[in-house]
N, CA, C, O and the ligand as a Tripos MOL2 file, in Angstrom:
@<TRIPOS>MOLECULE
protein
  225   223    57     0     0
PROTEIN
NO_CHARGES

@<TRIPOS>ATOM
      1 N           0.8400   -1.2040    0.0000 N.3       1 MET1
      2 CA          0.0000    0.0000    0.0000 C.3       1 MET1
      3 C           0.8710    1.2490    0.0000 C.2       1 MET1
      4 O           1.7880    1.3770    0.8120 O.2       1 MET1
      5 N           0.5810    2.1570   -0.9070 N.am      2 LYS2
      6 CA          1.3350    3.4110   -0.9710 C.3       2 LYS2
      7 C           0.8620    4.3680    0.1150 C.2       2 LYS2
      8 O          -0.2520    4.2450    0.6240 O.2       2 LYS2
      9 N           1.7020    5.3020    0.4550 N.am      3 SER3
     10 CA          1.2990    6.3360    1.3950 C.3       3 SER3
     11 C           0.5520    7.4350    0.6480 C.2       3 SER3
     12 O           0.7170    7.6030   -0.5600 O.2       3 SER3
     13 N          -0.2690    8.1780    1.3810 N.am      4 THR4
     14 CA         -1.0000    9.2860    0.7470 C.3       4 THR4
     15 C          -0.0240   10.3360    0.2090 C.2       4 THR4
     16 O          -0.2840   10.9790   -0.8090 O.2       4 THR4
     17 N           1.0840   10.4960    0.8960 N.am      5 ARG5
     18 CA          2.0780   11.4750    0.4430 C.3       5 ARG5
     19 C           2.6070   11.1030   -0.9470 C.2       5 ARG5
     20 O           2.7630   11.9520   -1.8240 O.2       5 ARG5
     21 N           2.8760    9.8010   -1.1150 N.am      6 LYS6
     22 CA          3.3640    9.3170   -2.3990 C.3       6 LYS6
     23 C           2.2710    9.4440   -3.4680 C.2       6 LYS6
     24 O           2.5490    9.7870   -4.6170 O.2       6 LYS6
     25 N           1.0210    9.1590   -3.0680 N.am      7 GLY7
     26 CA         -0.1080    9.2890   -3.9850 C.3       7 GLY7
     27 C          -0.3190   10.7110   -4.4460 C.2       7 GLY7
     28 O          -0.6530   10.9580   -5.6050 O.2       7 GLY7
     29 N          -0.1220   11.6510   -3.5290 N.am      8 LEU8
     30 CA         -0.2570   13.0680   -3.8770 C.3       8 LEU8
     31 C           0.8440   13.4780   -4.8540 C.2       8 LEU8
     32 O           0.6060   14.2270   -5.8020 O.2       8 LEU8
     33 N           2.0480   12.9730   -4.6050 N.am      9 ARG9
     34 CA          3.1790   13.3180   -5.4740 C.3       9 ARG9
     35 C           2.9900   12.7140   -6.8650 C.2       9 ARG9
     36 O           3.3980   13.3060   -7.8640 O.2       9 ARG9
     37 N           2.3680   11.5310   -6.9260 N.am     10 ALA10
     38 CA          2.1570   10.8520   -8.2020 C.3      10 ALA10
     39 C           0.8670   11.3080   -8.8920 C.2      10 ALA10
     40 O           0.4950   10.7710   -9.9350 O.2      10 ALA10
     41 N           0.1830   12.3080   -8.3020 N.am     11 ASP11
     42 CA         -1.0690   12.8340   -8.8430 C.3      11 ASP11
     43 C          -2.2010   11.8050   -8.8680 C.2      11 ASP11
     44 O          -3.1860   11.9780   -9.5850 O.2      11 ASP11
     45 N          -2.0560   10.7270   -8.0760 N.am     12 GLU12
     46 CA         -3.1630    9.7800   -7.9300 C.3      12 GLU12
     47 C          -4.1840   10.3590   -6.9610 C.2      12 GLU12
     48 O          -5.3630   10.0050   -6.9800 O.2      12 GLU12
     49 N          -3.6970   11.2570   -6.1170 N.am     13 LEU13
     50 CA         -4.5380   11.9200   -5.1230 C.3      13 LEU13
     51 C          -4.3680   13.4150   -5.2600 C.2      13 LEU13
     52 O          -3.3620   13.8930   -5.7840 O.2      13 LEU13
     53 N          -5.3520   14.1470   -4.7880 N.am     14 HIS14
     54 CA         -5.2280   15.5970   -4.7260 C.3      14 HIS14
     55 C          -6.0070   16.1070   -3.5280 C.2      14 HIS14
     56 O          -6.7960   15.3730   -2.9320 O.2      14 HIS14
     57 N          -5.7880   17.3420   -3.1820 N.am     15 LYS15
     58 CA         -6.5470   17.9580   -2.0960 C.3      15 LYS15
     59 C          -7.7210   18.7060   -2.7120 C.2      15 LYS15
     60 O          -7.5620   19.4270   -3.6970 O.2      15 LYS15
     61 N          -8.9020   18.5290   -2.1240 N.am     16 ASP16
     62 CA        -10.0610   19.2630   -2.6270 C.3      16 ASP16
     63 C         -10.1030   20.6660   -2.0100 C.2      16 ASP16
     64 O          -9.1820   21.0620   -1.2950 O.2      16 ASP16
     65 N         -11.1590   21.4000   -2.2850 N.am     17 ASN17
     66 CA        -11.2630   22.7840   -1.8100 C.3      17 ASN17
     67 C         -11.2510   22.9030   -0.2920 C.2      17 ASN17
     68 O         -10.9530   23.9640    0.2550 O.2      17 ASN17
     69 N         -11.5780   21.8050    0.3800 N.am     18 TYR18
     70 CA        -11.6120   21.8080    1.8460 C.3      18 TYR18
     71 C         -10.3730   21.1510    2.4270 C.2      18 TYR18
     72 O         -10.3430   20.8000    3.6060 O.2      18 TYR18
     73 N          -9.3310   20.9810    1.5770 N.am     19 GLU19
     74 CA         -8.0600   20.3850    2.0150 C.3      19 GLU19
     75 C          -8.2070   18.9170    2.4030 C.2      19 GLU19
     76 O          -7.3910   18.3770    3.1510 O.2      19 GLU19
     77 N          -9.2560   18.2790    1.8870 N.am     20 ARG20
     78 CA         -9.4100   16.8480    2.1350 C.3      20 ARG20
     79 C          -8.7590   16.0880    0.9850 C.2      20 ARG20
     80 O          -8.7740   16.5420   -0.1590 O.2      20 ARG20
     81 N          -8.1880   14.9280    1.3010 N.am     21 VAL21
     82 CA         -7.5280   14.1340    0.2710 C.3      21 VAL21
     83 C          -8.5860   13.4090   -0.5550 C.2      21 VAL21
     84 O          -9.4850   12.7770   -0.0010 O.2      21 VAL21
     85 N          -8.4790   13.5010   -1.8720 N.am     22 ALA22
     86 CA         -9.4430   12.8760   -2.7720 C.3      22 ALA22
     87 C          -8.7300   12.0920   -3.8630 C.2      22 ALA22
     88 O          -7.5990   12.4110   -4.2290 O.2      22 ALA22
     89 N          -9.3990   11.0600   -4.3820 N.am     23 CYS23
     90 CA         -8.8780   10.2520   -5.4790 C.3      23 CYS23
     91 C          -8.9890   11.0710   -6.7740 C.2      23 CYS23
     92 O         -10.0630   11.5710   -7.1100 O.2      23 CYS23
     93 N          -7.8850   11.1970   -7.4830 N.am     24 SER24
     94 CA         -7.8900   12.0150   -8.6980 C.3      24 SER24
     95 C          -8.6750   11.3440   -9.8200 C.2      24 SER24
     96 O          -9.3090   12.0200  -10.6300 O.2      24 SER24
     97 N          -8.6320   10.0240   -9.8650 N.am     25 GLU25
     98 CA         -9.3040    9.2720  -10.9130 C.3      25 GLU25
     99 C         -10.8280    9.4230  -10.8070 C.2      25 GLU25
    100 O         -11.5100    9.6030  -11.8150 O.2      25 GLU25
    101 N         -11.3490    9.3490   -9.5860 N.am     26 CYS26
    102 CA        -12.7990    9.3380   -9.3630 C.3      26 CYS26
    103 C         -13.3260   10.6720   -8.8390 C.2      26 CYS26
    104 O         -14.5320   10.9170   -8.8520 O.2      26 CYS26
    105 N         -12.4080   11.5380   -8.3760 N.am     27 ASP27
    106 CA        -12.8120   12.7950   -7.7680 C.3      27 ASP27
    107 C         -13.7150   12.5650   -6.5540 C.2      27 ASP27
    108 O         -14.6930   13.2810   -6.3380 O.2      27 ASP27
    109 N         -13.3590   11.5510   -5.7730 N.am     28 GLU28
    110 CA        -14.1180   11.2340   -4.5610 C.3      28 GLU28
    111 C         -13.2290   11.4180   -3.3300 C.2      28 GLU28
    112 O         -12.0540   11.0520   -3.3450 O.2      28 GLU28
    113 N         -13.7900   11.9790   -2.2830 N.am     29 THR29
    114 CA        -13.0540   12.1150   -1.0300 C.3      29 THR29
    115 C         -12.8330   10.7380   -0.4220 C.2      29 THR29
    116 O         -13.7400    9.9070   -0.3840 O.2      29 THR29
    117 N         -11.6240   10.5140    0.0480 N.am     30 LEU30
    118 CA        -11.2960    9.1950    0.6080 C.3      30 LEU30
    119 C         -11.9390    8.9870    1.9670 C.2      30 LEU30
    120 O         -12.0480    9.9130    2.7700 O.2      30 LEU30
    121 N         -12.3640    7.7520    2.2100 N.am     31 LYS31
    122 CA        -12.8640    7.3850    3.5260 C.3      31 LYS31
    123 C         -11.6760    7.0420    4.4060 C.2      31 LYS31
    124 O         -10.6140    6.6550    3.9190 O.2      31 LYS31
    125 N         -11.8740    7.1880    5.7080 N.am     32 LYS32
    126 CA        -10.7810    6.9580    6.6400 C.3      32 LYS32
    127 C         -11.1290    5.8240    7.5970 C.2      32 LYS32
    128 O         -12.1710    5.8390    8.2520 O.2      32 LYS32
    129 N         -10.2340    4.8410    7.6630 N.am     33 ASP33
    130 CA        -10.4010    3.7510    8.6210 C.3      33 ASP33
    131 C          -9.2050    3.7320    9.5570 C.2      33 ASP33
    132 O          -8.0730    3.5160    9.1250 O.2      33 ASP33
    133 N          -9.4510    3.9520   10.8110 N.am     34 ASP34
    134 CA         -8.3780    3.8940   11.7980 C.3      34 ASP34
    135 C          -8.1990    2.4660   12.2840 C.2      34 ASP34
    136 O          -9.1320    1.8490   12.7980 O.2      34 ASP34
    137 N          -7.0090    1.9590   12.1190 N.am     35 ASP35
    138 CA         -6.7020    0.6220   12.6050 C.3      35 ASP35
    139 C          -5.8930    0.7660   13.8920 C.2      35 ASP35
    140 O          -4.7810    1.2940   13.8810 O.2      35 ASP35
    141 N          -6.4490    0.3030   14.9730 N.am     36 ASP36
    142 CA         -5.8060    0.4720   16.2760 C.3      36 ASP36
    143 C          -4.4590   -0.2360   16.3630 C.2      36 ASP36
    144 O          -3.6030    0.1430   17.1620 O.2      36 ASP36
    145 N          -4.2730   -1.2730   15.5300 N.am     37 ASP37
    146 CA         -3.0360   -2.0380   15.5900 C.3      37 ASP37
    147 C          -1.9100   -1.4140   14.7720 C.2      37 ASP37
    148 O          -0.7570   -1.8370   14.8640 O.2      37 ASP37
    149 N          -2.2510   -0.4100   13.9760 N.am     38 GLU38
    150 CA         -1.2350    0.2010   13.1170 C.3      38 GLU38
    151 C          -1.0810    1.6790   13.4590 C.2      38 GLU38
    152 O          -1.9910    2.3110   13.9960 O.2      38 GLU38
    153 N           0.0900    2.2090   13.1360 N.am     39 VAL39
    154 CA          0.3270    3.6270   13.4120 C.3      39 VAL39
    155 C          -0.3190    4.5050   12.3490 C.2      39 VAL39
    156 O          -0.5020    5.7050   12.5500 O.2      39 VAL39
    157 N          -0.6670    3.8890   11.2020 N.am     40 TYR40
    158 CA         -1.2370    4.6880   10.1330 C.3      40 TYR40
    159 C          -2.7340    4.4200    9.9800 C.2      40 TYR40
    160 O          -3.2390    3.3800   10.4030 O.2      40 TYR40
    161 N          -3.4250    5.3680    9.3730 N.am     41 ALA41
    162 CA         -4.8380    5.1980    9.0380 C.3      41 ALA41
    163 C          -4.9350    4.7730    7.5790 C.2      41 ALA41
    164 O          -4.1410    5.2190    6.7500 O.2      41 ALA41
    165 N          -5.8930    3.9220    7.2610 N.am     42 VAL42
    166 CA         -6.0930    3.4990    5.8790 C.3      42 VAL42
    167 C          -7.1470    4.3890    5.2330 C.2      42 VAL42
    168 O          -8.2540    4.5410    5.7480 O.2      42 VAL42
    169 N          -6.7820    4.9730    4.0950 N.am     43 ARG43
    170 CA         -7.7050    5.8470    3.3670 C.3      43 ARG43
    171 C          -8.1710    5.0990    2.1220 C.2      43 ARG43
    172 O          -7.3490    4.6460    1.3260 O.2      43 ARG43
    173 N          -9.4590    4.9710    1.9560 N.am     44 THR44
    174 CA        -10.0260    4.1910    0.8610 C.3      44 THR44
    175 C         -10.9000    5.0570   -0.0320 C.2      44 THR44
    176 O         -11.6990    5.8530    0.4610 O.2      44 THR44
    177 N         -10.7510    4.9050   -1.3420 N.am     45 CYS45
    178 CA        -11.6370    5.5880   -2.2830 C.3      45 CYS45
    179 C         -12.9460    4.7930   -2.3620 C.2      45 CYS45
    180 O         -12.9170    3.5990   -2.6590 O.2      45 CYS45
    181 N         -14.0970    5.4360   -2.1020 N.am     46 PRO46
    182 CA        -15.3690    4.7150   -2.1110 C.3      46 PRO46
    183 C         -15.7800    4.2790   -3.5140 C.2      46 PRO46
    184 O         -16.6500    3.4210   -3.6680 O.2      46 PRO46
    185 N         -15.1650    4.8600   -4.5280 N.am     47 GLU47
    186 CA        -15.5360    4.5590   -5.9100 C.3      47 GLU47
    187 C         -14.7360    3.3800   -6.4760 C.2      47 GLU47
    188 O         -15.3230    2.3940   -6.9210 O.2      47 GLU47
    189 N         -13.4120    3.4750   -6.4600 N.am     48 CYS48
    190 CA        -12.5860    2.4330   -7.0820 C.3      48 CYS48
    191 C         -11.9640    1.4780   -6.0670 C.2      48 CYS48
    192 O         -11.3940    0.4550   -6.4480 O.2      48 CYS48
    193 N         -12.0690    1.8050   -4.7730 N.am     49 GLY49
    194 CA        -11.5770    0.8970   -3.7380 C.3      49 GLY49
    195 C         -10.0760    0.9170   -3.5420 C.2      49 GLY49
    196 O          -9.5470    0.1070   -2.7800 O.2      49 GLY49
    197 N          -9.3790    1.8160   -4.2060 N.am     50 GLN50
    198 CA         -7.9350    1.9090   -3.9940 C.3      50 GLN50
    199 C          -7.6780    2.3980   -2.5760 C.2      50 GLN50
    200 O          -8.4480    3.1770   -2.0140 O.2      50 GLN50
    201 N          -6.5700    1.9150   -2.0120 N.am     51 GLN51
    202 CA         -6.2500    2.2760   -0.6380 C.3      51 GLN51
    203 C          -4.8620    2.8810   -0.5150 C.2      51 GLN51
    204 O          -3.9220    2.4840   -1.2050 O.2      51 GLN51
    205 N          -4.7630    3.8290    0.3620 N.am     52 TRP52
    206 CA         -3.4810    4.4540    0.6900 C.3      52 TRP52
    207 C          -3.3670    4.5070    2.2010 C.2      52 TRP52
    208 O          -4.3730    4.5820    2.9070 O.2      52 TRP52
    209 N          -2.1420    4.4670    2.6910 N.am     53 LYS53
    210 CA         -1.9740    4.6030    4.1300 C.3      53 LYS53
    211 C          -1.5470    6.0320    4.4580 C.2      53 LYS53
    212 O          -0.6850    6.6180    3.8020 O.2      53 LYS53
    213 N          -2.1750    6.5620    5.4850 N.am     54 GLU54
    214 CA         -1.8820    7.9200    5.9070 C.3      54 GLU54
    215 C          -1.0540    7.8780    7.1830 C.2      54 GLU54
    216 O          -1.5290    7.4760    8.2450 O.2      54 GLU54
    217 N           0.1820    8.2980    7.0490 N.am     55 LEU55
    218 CA          1.0700    8.2960    8.1930 C.3      55 LEU55
    219 C           0.8400    9.5400    9.0360 C.2      55 LEU55
    220 O           0.5260   10.6070    8.5090 O.2      55 LEU55
    221 N           0.9970    9.3990   10.3450 N.am     56 PRO56
    222 CA          0.7470   10.5390   11.2200 C.3      56 PRO56
    223 C           1.7920   11.6420   11.0310 C.2      56 PRO56
    224 O           1.7250   12.6760   11.6970 O.2      56 PRO56
    225 ZN        -10.9580    6.2920   -6.9360 Zn       57 ZN57
@<TRIPOS>BOND
     1     1     2 1
     2     2     3 1
     3     3     4 2
     4     3     5 am
     5     5     6 1
     6     6     7 1
     7     7     8 2
     8     7     9 am
     9     9    10 1
    10    10    11 1
    11    11    12 2
    12    11    13 am
    13    13    14 1
    14    14    15 1
    15    15    16 2
    16    15    17 am
    17    17    18 1
    18    18    19 1
    19    19    20 2
    20    19    21 am
    21    21    22 1
    22    22    23 1
    23    23    24 2
    24    23    25 am
    25    25    26 1
    26    26    27 1
    27    27    28 2
    28    27    29 am
    29    29    30 1
    30    30    31 1
    31    31    32 2
    32    31    33 am
    33    33    34 1
    34    34    35 1
    35    35    36 2
    36    35    37 am
    37    37    38 1
    38    38    39 1
    39    39    40 2
    40    39    41 am
    41    41    42 1
    42    42    43 1
    43    43    44 2
    44    43    45 am
    45    45    46 1
    46    46    47 1
    47    47    48 2
    48    47    49 am
    49    49    50 1
    50    50    51 1
    51    51    52 2
    52    51    53 am
    53    53    54 1
    54    54    55 1
    55    55    56 2
    56    55    57 am
    57    57    58 1
    58    58    59 1
    59    59    60 2
    60    59    61 am
    61    61    62 1
    62    62    63 1
    63    63    64 2
    64    63    65 am
    65    65    66 1
    66    66    67 1
    67    67    68 2
    68    67    69 am
    69    69    70 1
    70    70    71 1
    71    71    72 2
    72    71    73 am
    73    73    74 1
    74    74    75 1
    75    75    76 2
    76    75    77 am
    77    77    78 1
    78    78    79 1
    79    79    80 2
    80    79    81 am
    81    81    82 1
    82    82    83 1
    83    83    84 2
    84    83    85 am
    85    85    86 1
    86    86    87 1
    87    87    88 2
    88    87    89 am
    89    89    90 1
    90    90    91 1
    91    91    92 2
    92    91    93 am
    93    93    94 1
    94    94    95 1
    95    95    96 2
    96    95    97 am
    97    97    98 1
    98    98    99 1
    99    99   100 2
   100    99   101 am
   101   101   102 1
   102   102   103 1
   103   103   104 2
   104   103   105 am
   105   105   106 1
   106   106   107 1
   107   107   108 2
   108   107   109 am
   109   109   110 1
   110   110   111 1
   111   111   112 2
   112   111   113 am
   113   113   114 1
   114   114   115 1
   115   115   116 2
   116   115   117 am
   117   117   118 1
   118   118   119 1
   119   119   120 2
   120   119   121 am
   121   121   122 1
   122   122   123 1
   123   123   124 2
   124   123   125 am
   125   125   126 1
   126   126   127 1
   127   127   128 2
   128   127   129 am
   129   129   130 1
   130   130   131 1
   131   131   132 2
   132   131   133 am
   133   133   134 1
   134   134   135 1
   135   135   136 2
   136   135   137 am
   137   137   138 1
   138   138   139 1
   139   139   140 2
   140   139   141 am
   141   141   142 1
   142   142   143 1
   143   143   144 2
   144   143   145 am
   145   145   146 1
   146   146   147 1
   147   147   148 2
   148   147   149 am
   149   149   150 1
   150   150   151 1
   151   151   152 2
   152   151   153 am
   153   153   154 1
   154   154   155 1
   155   155   156 2
   156   155   157 am
   157   157   158 1
   158   158   159 1
   159   159   160 2
   160   159   161 am
   161   161   162 1
   162   162   163 1
   163   163   164 2
   164   163   165 am
   165   165   166 1
   166   166   167 1
   167   167   168 2
   168   167   169 am
   169   169   170 1
   170   170   171 1
   171   171   172 2
   172   171   173 am
   173   173   174 1
   174   174   175 1
   175   175   176 2
   176   175   177 am
   177   177   178 1
   178   178   179 1
   179   179   180 2
   180   179   181 am
   181   181   182 1
   182   182   183 1
   183   183   184 2
   184   183   185 am
   185   185   186 1
   186   186   187 1
   187   187   188 2
   188   187   189 am
   189   189   190 1
   190   190   191 1
   191   191   192 2
   192   191   193 am
   193   193   194 1
   194   194   195 1
   195   195   196 2
   196   195   197 am
   197   197   198 1
   198   198   199 1
   199   199   200 2
   200   199   201 am
   201   201   202 1
   202   202   203 1
   203   203   204 2
   204   203   205 am
   205   205   206 1
   206   206   207 1
   207   207   208 2
   208   207   209 am
   209   209   210 1
   210   210   211 1
   211   211   212 2
   212   211   213 am
   213   213   214 1
   214   214   215 1
   215   215   216 2
   216   215   217 am
   217   217   218 1
   218   218   219 1
   219   219   220 2
   220   219   221 am
   221   221   222 1
   222   222   223 1
   223   223   224 2
@<TRIPOS>SUBSTRUCTURE
     1 MET1         2 RESIDUE 1 A MET
     2 LYS2         6 RESIDUE 1 A LYS
     3 SER3        10 RESIDUE 1 A SER
     4 THR4        14 RESIDUE 1 A THR
     5 ARG5        18 RESIDUE 1 A ARG
     6 LYS6        22 RESIDUE 1 A LYS
     7 GLY7        26 RESIDUE 1 A GLY
     8 LEU8        30 RESIDUE 1 A LEU
     9 ARG9        34 RESIDUE 1 A ARG
    10 ALA10       38 RESIDUE 1 A ALA
    11 ASP11       42 RESIDUE 1 A ASP
    12 GLU12       46 RESIDUE 1 A GLU
    13 LEU13       50 RESIDUE 1 A LEU
    14 HIS14       54 RESIDUE 1 A HIS
    15 LYS15       58 RESIDUE 1 A LYS
    16 ASP16       62 RESIDUE 1 A ASP
    17 ASN17       66 RESIDUE 1 A ASN
    18 TYR18       70 RESIDUE 1 A TYR
    19 GLU19       74 RESIDUE 1 A GLU
    20 ARG20       78 RESIDUE 1 A ARG
    21 VAL21       82 RESIDUE 1 A VAL
    22 ALA22       86 RESIDUE 1 A ALA
    23 CYS23       90 RESIDUE 1 A CYS
    24 SER24       94 RESIDUE 1 A SER
    25 GLU25       98 RESIDUE 1 A GLU
    26 CYS26      102 RESIDUE 1 A CYS
    27 ASP27      106 RESIDUE 1 A ASP
    28 GLU28      110 RESIDUE 1 A GLU
    29 THR29      114 RESIDUE 1 A THR
    30 LEU30      118 RESIDUE 1 A LEU
    31 LYS31      122 RESIDUE 1 A LYS
    32 LYS32      126 RESIDUE 1 A LYS
    33 ASP33      130 RESIDUE 1 A ASP
    34 ASP34      134 RESIDUE 1 A ASP
    35 ASP35      138 RESIDUE 1 A ASP
    36 ASP36      142 RESIDUE 1 A ASP
    37 ASP37      146 RESIDUE 1 A ASP
    38 GLU38      150 RESIDUE 1 A GLU
    39 VAL39      154 RESIDUE 1 A VAL
    40 TYR40      158 RESIDUE 1 A TYR
    41 ALA41      162 RESIDUE 1 A ALA
    42 VAL42      166 RESIDUE 1 A VAL
    43 ARG43      170 RESIDUE 1 A ARG
    44 THR44      174 RESIDUE 1 A THR
    45 CYS45      178 RESIDUE 1 A CYS
    46 PRO46      182 RESIDUE 1 A PRO
    47 GLU47      186 RESIDUE 1 A GLU
    48 CYS48      190 RESIDUE 1 A CYS
    49 GLY49      194 RESIDUE 1 A GLY
    50 GLN50      198 RESIDUE 1 A GLN
    51 GLN51      202 RESIDUE 1 A GLN
    52 TRP52      206 RESIDUE 1 A TRP
    53 LYS53      210 RESIDUE 1 A LYS
    54 GLU54      214 RESIDUE 1 A GLU
    55 LEU55      218 RESIDUE 1 A LEU
    56 PRO56      222 RESIDUE 1 A PRO
    57 ZN57       225 GROUP 0 **** ****
């Protein structure tokens, strides 16, 4: 799984007008799943299901 930072750099992700991370392909704001066992949160696109990890 790529990090959101890497996704933003690769233009797979972008920030919307409210500074929320969104999937560039689908133009959908990513959903956030906090996994208590991991230091990162998993961000999922509700449209295509691609996932990125968001590091703190
Ligand atoms: Zn997508």
